[in-house]
C-alpha positions as CSV (number, residue, x, y, z in Angstrom):
1,M,157.1,85.8,79.5
2,K,156.2,88.6,77.2
3,T,153.6,87.7,74.5
4,D,154.5,88.6,70.9
5,P,151.7,90.7,69.4
6,R,152.2,88.8,66.1
7,A,150.8,85.7,67.8
8,D,147.4,87.4,67.4
9,G,148.0,88.2,63.7
10,L,148.6,91.9,64.5
11,R,151.5,94.2,63.9
12,P,152.6,96.1,67.1
13,D,151.2,99.4,65.7
14,E,147.9,97.7,64.9
15,E,147.7,96.3,68.4
16,R,148.4,99.7,70.0
17,T,145.7,101.4,67.9
18,G,143.2,98.6,68.7
19,R,143.9,98.9,72.5
20,R,143.4,102.6,72.4
21,R,140.0,102.1,70.7
22,D,139.1,99.4,73.2
23,L,139.9,101.7,76.1
24,A,137.9,104.5,74.4
25,A,134.9,102.2,74.1
26,V,135.2,101.1,77.8
27,A,135.4,104.8,78.8
28,G,132.2,105.4,77.0
29,A,130.5,102.5,78.6
30,A,131.7,103.6,82.0
31,A,130.3,107.1,81.4
32,L,127.0,105.6,80.3
33,L,126.8,103.6,83.6
34,L,127.8,106.6,85.7
35,A,125.2,108.7,83.9
36,A,122.5,106.1,84.5
37,V,123.4,106.1,88.2
38,L,123.4,109.9,88.6
39,V,120.4,110.6,86.5
40,G,118.5,107.7,88.0
41,R,119.2,108.7,91.5
42,A,118.0,112.3,90.7
43,L,114.8,110.9,89.1
44,E,114.1,108.5,92.0
45,H,114.7,111.3,94.5
46,A,112.4,113.7,92.6
47,D,109.4,111.5,92.1
48,G,110.1,107.8,92.8
49,S,109.1,106.9,89.3
50,L,111.9,104.4,88.7
51,H,110.9,101.9,91.4
52,V,114.4,100.6,91.9
53,G,116.6,101.0,95.0
54,W,119.9,101.9,93.3
55,P,119.3,103.0,89.7
56,P,119.7,101.6,87.2
57,L,120.0,98.3,89.0
58,Y,117.3,96.6,91.1
59,A,119.5,96.7,94.2
60,W,120.2,98.6,97.4
61,W,123.3,100.2,98.6
62,E,124.6,97.9,101.3
63,P,128.4,97.5,101.6
64,H,129.1,94.1,103.2
65,L,131.3,91.0,103.4
66,G,130.1,87.5,103.7
67,P,131.0,83.8,103.9
68,G,131.4,83.7,100.1
69,T,133.9,86.6,100.0
70,P,137.2,84.5,100.5
71,A,135.9,81.9,98.0
72,A,135.0,84.6,95.4
73,L,138.4,86.2,95.7
74,A,140.1,82.8,95.4
75,V,138.1,81.8,92.3
76,A,138.8,85.1,90.7
77,A,142.5,84.9,91.4
78,A,142.7,81.3,90.1
79,V,140.9,82.0,86.8
80,I,143.0,85.1,86.2
81,A,146.2,83.3,86.9
82,Y,145.6,79.9,85.4
83,G,142.4,80.3,83.2
84,P,144.0,81.4,79.9
85,G,146.7,78.8,80.1
86,L,144.4,75.9,81.0
87,A,142.0,77.0,78.3
88,V,144.7,76.3,75.8
89,R,146.1,73.1,77.2
90,L,143.2,71.1,78.6
91,P,141.6,68.4,76.5
92,W,138.4,69.6,75.0
93,R,136.0,67.6,77.1
94,A,137.9,68.5,80.3
95,L,137.7,72.2,79.3
96,V,133.9,72.0,78.9
97,F,133.3,70.4,82.2
98,G,136.0,72.5,83.8
99,A,134.3,75.7,82.6
100,W,131.0,74.4,84.0
101,A,132.6,73.7,87.4
102,A,134.5,76.9,87.5
103,S,131.5,78.9,86.5
104,L,129.4,77.2,89.2
105,A,132.1,78.0,91.8
106,W,132.1,81.7,90.7
107,I,128.3,81.9,90.8
108,L,128.0,80.1,94.1
109,S,130.7,82.1,95.9
110,L,129.2,85.4,94.8
111,A,125.8,84.3,96.0
112,L,127.2,83.3,99.3
113,V,128.6,86.7,99.9
114,D,125.0,87.4,101.0
115,G,125.0,84.2,103.1
116,W,123.1,81.0,102.4
117,Y,119.7,82.3,103.4
118,R,119.7,85.7,101.8
119,G,121.9,84.7,98.9
120,I,120.2,81.4,97.8
121,A,117.5,79.9,100.0
122,R,115.3,83.0,100.3
123,R,115.6,84.3,96.7
124,L,112.7,82.3,95.3
125,T,110.5,82.5,98.4
126,T,109.7,86.2,98.6
127,R,106.2,87.6,97.9
128,Y,106.9,88.1,94.2
129,E,108.3,84.6,93.6
130,Y,107.4,81.2,92.4
131,L,107.5,79.3,95.6
132,Q,104.7,81.4,97.1
133,V,102.1,79.6,95.0
134,I,103.3,75.9,95.1
135,D,100.2,74.9,97.1
136,R,97.9,76.3,94.4
137,F,99.0,73.5,92.0
138,D,97.7,70.5,93.8
139,D,95.6,69.9,90.7
140,V,97.9,71.0,87.9
141,G,95.4,70.6,85.1
142,A,92.7,72.6,86.8
143,T,95.2,75.3,87.8
144,L,96.5,75.6,84.2
145,R,93.0,75.9,82.8
146,D,92.3,78.6,85.3
147,F,95.7,80.3,85.1
148,N,94.8,83.3,82.9
149,Q,91.9,84.2,85.2
150,H,94.5,85.3,87.9
151,I,96.9,87.4,85.8
152,L,95.4,90.8,86.1
153,I,96.1,92.6,89.4
154,N,92.4,93.3,90.0
155,S,91.4,89.6,89.5
156,P,90.5,87.4,92.5
157,D,93.6,85.7,94.0
158,H,95.8,87.4,91.4
159,W,99.2,85.8,90.9
160,P,102.4,87.4,92.4
161,A,104.4,89.4,90.0
162,H,106.7,86.7,88.7
163,I,104.0,84.1,88.2
164,A,101.8,86.5,86.4
165,G,104.7,87.8,84.3
166,H,105.7,84.3,83.0
167,P,104.0,81.4,81.4
168,P,103.4,78.5,83.8
169,G,106.5,76.5,82.7
170,A,108.6,78.4,85.1
171,V,106.4,77.8,88.2
172,L,105.7,74.2,87.2
173,T,109.5,73.5,87.3
174,F,109.5,74.3,91.0
175,V,106.2,72.5,91.5
176,G,108.0,69.4,90.0
177,L,111.0,69.8,92.3
178,D,108.6,70.0,95.3
179,R,106.7,66.9,94.2
180,I,109.9,64.8,94.1
181,G,110.9,65.9,97.6
182,L,113.2,68.8,96.7
183,G,110.9,71.6,98.0
184,G,111.9,74.9,99.5
185,G,114.1,77.8,98.6
186,G,117.4,76.0,99.0
187,W,116.7,73.3,96.4
188,A,115.1,75.8,94.0
189,G,118.0,78.2,94.4
190,M,120.6,75.5,93.7
191,W,118.6,74.3,90.7
192,C,119.1,77.8,89.2
193,V,122.7,78.0,90.2
194,V,123.8,74.6,88.9
195,L,121.9,74.9,85.6
196,G,123.0,78.5,85.3
197,G,126.7,77.4,85.5
198,S,126.2,75.0,82.7
199,A,125.4,77.9,80.3
200,A,129.2,78.6,80.0
201,A,129.7,75.0,78.8
202,A,126.8,75.4,76.3
203,V,128.4,78.5,74.8
204,L,131.8,76.7,74.5
205,V,130.1,73.8,72.6
206,T,128.4,76.4,70.3
207,L,131.6,78.3,69.6
208,R,133.6,75.1,68.8
209,A,130.9,74.0,66.4
210,L,130.6,77.4,64.7
211,T,134.1,78.9,64.9
212,G,136.5,76.2,65.9
213,E,138.4,75.3,69.1
214,R,140.9,78.2,69.0
215,I,138.2,80.9,69.4
216,A,136.2,78.8,71.9
217,R,139.3,78.3,74.0
218,A,140.1,82.0,73.9
219,A,136.6,82.9,75.2
220,A,136.5,80.2,77.9
221,P,137.9,82.2,80.9
222,F,135.6,85.1,80.1
223,L,132.6,82.9,80.0
224,V,133.5,81.7,83.5
225,L,134.5,85.0,85.2
226,A,131.5,87.1,83.9
227,P,129.8,89.7,86.1
228,A,126.6,88.1,85.0
229,A,127.2,85.5,87.7
230,V,125.9,88.0,90.2
231,W,122.4,87.6,88.8
232,I,122.6,84.0,87.6
233,G,122.9,83.1,91.3
234,A,120.1,85.3,92.4
235,S,117.1,84.6,90.1
236,A,115.3,82.0,88.1
237,D,116.6,83.7,85.0
238,G,119.8,81.8,85.5
239,Y,117.8,78.6,84.8
240,F,116.2,80.3,81.7
241,T,119.7,81.3,80.5
242,A,120.8,77.7,80.6
243,V,117.8,76.4,78.6
244,A,118.3,79.1,76.0
245,A,122.1,78.4,75.8
246,W,121.7,74.6,75.3
247,S,119.0,75.2,72.7
248,I,121.4,77.2,70.6
249,A,124.3,74.7,71.3
250,L,122.2,71.8,70.0
251,L,121.2,73.8,66.9
252,A,124.9,74.7,66.2
253,L,125.8,71.0,66.5
254,A,122.9,70.1,64.1
255,T,123.7,72.8,61.5
256,T,127.5,71.9,61.4
257,R,126.7,68.2,61.7
258,R,129.2,67.9,64.6
259,A,126.7,65.9,66.6
260,R,126.7,62.1,66.4
261,W,123.0,62.3,65.6
262,P,122.4,65.7,64.0
263,A,118.6,65.0,63.6
264,A,118.3,64.4,67.3
265,A,120.3,67.5,68.1
266,A,117.9,69.6,65.8
267,F,114.8,68.1,67.5
268,G,116.3,68.6,70.9
269,S,117.1,72.2,70.1
270,G,113.5,72.8,69.1
271,L,112.2,71.0,72.2
272,L,114.2,73.3,74.4
273,F,113.1,76.4,72.4
274,G,109.5,75.3,72.9
275,L,110.1,75.0,76.7
276,L,111.9,78.4,76.6
277,C,108.7,80.1,75.3
278,Y,106.8,78.6,78.2
279,L,109.4,79.9,80.7
280,S,109.4,83.5,79.6
281,Y,107.4,85.3,76.9
282,G,110.3,87.6,76.0
283,L,112.6,84.7,75.2
284,T,110.7,84.0,72.0
285,L,113.3,86.4,70.7
286,F,115.7,83.5,70.7
287,A,114.2,82.7,67.3
288,V,116.5,85.6,66.1
289,M,119.5,83.8,67.6
290,A,118.4,80.5,65.9
291,A,118.0,82.2,62.6
292,G,121.5,83.7,63.0
293,V,123.1,80.3,63.6
294,M,121.4,78.9,60.4
295,L,122.4,82.0,58.5
296,V,126.1,81.9,59.4
297,T,126.3,78.1,58.6
298,R,124.4,78.6,55.4
299,T,121.9,75.8,56.0
300,S,118.3,75.4,56.9
301,R,118.6,71.6,56.9
302,P,117.7,71.2,60.6
303,L,114.6,73.5,60.3
304,P,111.9,70.9,59.9
305,L,113.0,68.9,62.9
306,L,113.7,72.1,64.9
307,L,110.1,73.2,64.3
308,A,108.7,69.7,65.1
309,G,110.6,69.8,68.4
310,A,109.4,73.3,69.1
311,L,105.8,72.2,68.9
312,V,105.9,69.6,71.6
313,V,105.7,71.8,74.7
314,P,103.2,74.3,73.2
315,I,100.9,71.4,72.2
316,A,101.2,69.8,75.7
317,F,100.2,73.1,77.4
318,T,97.4,73.9,74.9
319,V,95.9,70.4,75.3
320,T,96.0,70.9,79.1
321,G,94.0,74.1,78.7
322,F,96.6,77.0,78.9
323,N,96.2,79.7,76.3
324,W,99.7,81.2,75.7
325,W,98.5,84.0,73.4
326,E,95.7,85.1,75.6
327,A,98.0,85.0,78.6
328,Y,100.6,87.2,76.8
329,H,98.0,89.9,76.1
330,L,96.8,89.8,79.7
331,L,100.4,90.1,80.8
332,V,100.8,93.3,78.8
333,E,97.8,94.7,80.6
334,R,99.1,93.5,84.0
335,Y,102.5,95.0,83.2
336,Y,101.0,98.5,82.9
337,Q,99.0,98.0,86.0
338,G,102.2,98.0,88.0
339,A,105.4,100.0,88.1
340,A,105.8,100.0,84.3
341,A,103.0,102.5,84.1
342,V,105.2,105.1,85.7
343,R,108.7,104.0,84.9
344,P,109.8,106.5,82.2
345,Y,110.7,104.9,78.8
346,A,112.9,107.9,78.0
347,Y,115.2,106.9,80.9
348,W,115.1,103.1,80.6
349,I,115.7,103.0,76.8
350,W,119.3,103.9,77.5
351,A,119.7,102.9,81.2
352,N,118.8,99.3,80.3
353,L,122.0,99.4,78.2
354,A,123.9,100.6,81.2
355,C,122.5,97.6,83.2
356,T,123.9,95.4,80.4
357,V,127.3,96.9,80.8
358,A,127.2,95.9,84.4
359,V,126.2,92.3,83.4
360,I,128.8,91.7,80.6
361,G,131.7,93.8,82.0
362,F,134.2,96.1,80.4
363,A,136.1,93.3,78.6
364,T,133.0,92.4,76.7
365,V,132.5,96.0,75.8
366,A,136.0,96.0,74.3
367,G,135.2,92.8,72.4
368,L,131.9,94.2,71.1
369,R,133.8,97.2,69.9
370,R,136.0,94.9,67.8
371,A,133.0,92.9,66.6
372,V,131.1,96.0,65.4
373,G,134.3,97.2,63.7
374,A,134.6,93.9,61.9
375,G,130.9,93.7,61.1
376,R,130.9,95.1,57.6
377,E,133.6,92.6,56.5
378,A,131.7,89.7,58.1
379,V,128.5,90.6,56.4
380,R,130.5,90.9,53.1
381,E,131.7,87.4,53.6
382,L,128.2,86.2,54.3
383,A,126.7,87.9,51.2
384,P,129.2,89.4,48.8
385,G,128.1,92.5,47.0
386,T,125.1,94.8,47.6
387,G,121.4,94.8,46.6
388,Q,120.3,92.1,44.2
389,E,123.9,91.1,43.8
390,A,124.1,90.3,47.5
391,V,120.9,88.2,47.4
392,R,122.3,86.2,44.5
393,G,125.6,85.9,46.3
394,L,124.0,84.6,49.5
395,A,122.0,82.1,47.4
396,S,124.9,80.8,45.3
397,C,127.9,81.0,47.6
398,T,128.5,77.7,49.4
399,A,131.6,78.7,51.3
400,P,130.7,79.7,54.8
401,P,132.2,82.8,56.4
402,S,135.6,82.5,58.1
403,P,135.6,81.4,61.8
404,S,136.3,84.9,63.0
405,S,133.5,86.3,60.9
406,R,131.1,83.7,62.2
407,L,132.0,84.8,65.7
408,V,131.4,88.4,64.8
409,L,128.0,87.6,63.2
410,L,126.9,85.5,66.2
411,T,127.9,88.4,68.5
412,L,126.1,91.0,66.4
413,T,123.0,88.8,66.3
414,A,122.9,88.8,70.1
415,L,123.3,92.6,70.1
416,L,120.4,92.8,67.7
417,T,118.2,90.7,70.1
418,V,119.1,93.1,72.9
419,A,118.2,96.1,70.8
420,I,114.8,94.6,69.9
421,A,114.1,93.8,73.6
422,D,115.1,97.4,74.5
423,L,112.9,99.1,71.9
424,S,109.9,96.9,72.8
425,G,109.3,98.9,76.0
426,M,108.5,95.6,77.8
427,S,111.8,95.7,79.7
428,K,111.8,98.9,81.7
429,A,114.2,98.1,84.5
430,E,115.5,94.8,86.0
431,T,117.2,93.9,82.7
432,E,120.3,92.9,84.5
433,R,118.4,89.6,85.2
434,I,115.7,89.6,82.4
435,W,118.3,89.9,79.6
436,L,120.8,87.4,81.0
437,P,120.0,84.8,78.3
438,F,120.8,87.4,75.6
439,A,123.8,89.0,77.4
440,L,125.5,85.6,77.7
441,W,125.9,85.6,73.9
442,L,127.7,89.0,74.0
443,L,130.5,87.5,76.1
444,P,132.1,85.5,73.2
445,G,133.2,88.8,71.7
446,T,136.0,88.7,74.2
447,A,137.7,86.1,72.0
448,L,138.5,89.0,69.6
449,L,140.8,90.6,72.2
450,P,144.6,90.0,71.8
451,R,145.7,87.1,74.0
452,S,148.4,89.3,75.6
453,T,145.6,91.4,77.2
454,H,143.4,88.6,78.5
455,R,144.6,88.6,82.1
456,P,144.2,92.4,82.6
457,W,140.7,92.2,81.0
458,L,139.8,89.2,83.2
459,T,141.0,91.2,86.2
460,A,138.6,94.1,85.2
461,Q,135.7,91.6,84.9
462,A,136.4,90.2,88.4
463,I,136.8,93.6,90.0
464,L,133.4,94.8,88.6
465,A,131.6,91.7,89.8
466,L,133.1,91.8,93.2
467,L,132.4,95.5,93.7
468,I,128.7,95.1,92.6
469,N,128.2,92.1,94.9
470,H,129.9,93.6,97.9
471,L,128.7,97.2,97.7
472,L,125.1,96.4,96.7
473,F,122.4,93.9,97.7
474,T,120.9,92.8,94.4
475,G,117.2,92.0,94.2
476,W,115.6,88.8,93.0
């Protein structure tokens, strides 16, 4: 059945123009990715300064099939064929849990393309990873008090890269799993995969609270069939992504008062944000996302409880003896003791964005093109006028922006966090996994695409993910 363009509120000529602009944006993104590959390979061949196997991704060229290949093809086909229709028809609760299950199936099948051992069980056991140091946490309190003494690479018994590069909340998670009898790479890997799959559900909850069900349902299939799944199933960053996503979801429920207990949602959001800061230093940038949620809902009501919740985890670690601020400064020094000292900023400042294209897919690029195009109008709805008039308008206007403008503002806030992370210079390479928590919030921009184009765009998303996972062996 042919879809009427007017169902999206567009005249046929407007839809044709929009599609041409979408394709132009995608062509530009593809050119950026190709340039990053060609320039990166030339630089790596010339002096080896990039320290990645297949620039700009931390991966190696290795065409292969695996036990997950049939499942990945089946999941992709099912989401493309039935996802858009089910997203409209399913009861809301069934859609949320269904998105989690489908996302989990997609992540798991892609991981299993590399086999159980290489794809899941081995990922967190290599010499850089968390499970290498489990036995050093027999006395957790003593290890935390001494944690900062092992960050620098010239310190005695220095931590492996990922332990040194993160606060101890990350490694303590896997220590906790080990203590309750779920030790080893298989359990640790599945912890990241299962929680990573829940991030799609968290974004759906957020979108419904901020923009309404129609937009949330439109985005649902794209949240499931994201190329980001390649890396969610291959690193602890999938776990971090879920914690960040649920923190924002709870804040959205608190600000819109859609939760049964808004105060508990606000406190829970802060609690997860506090944990997030002790999982990864860079994810403190999620304060920008939290501010964006409160801005588009025109309320700071949850802020006191949010801040109270956010203090719980830092206080617990500080009382135990871990100094976060000191550790961060030592990390910066350790960062430049390694590959970052030679990785050229001039390449990674734009190649990081090419990595992001691989993570979010071309459909999201088209959605972002529409979000940027609608940005001025969305900001005008948020704060009518300019200058002092805009400030007075923001203070006095009680009507929130329209649902579509809220979506645009949320997407642009995520884009801002990516830009800050990129300019910081603390993310030279490997951003396909490091920026997963931010990239996830770019995906809702796909809800701006006309419904008549959803299946072709979903197909493009699936093809990109399948090609990456079958042609390359991704690190971490």
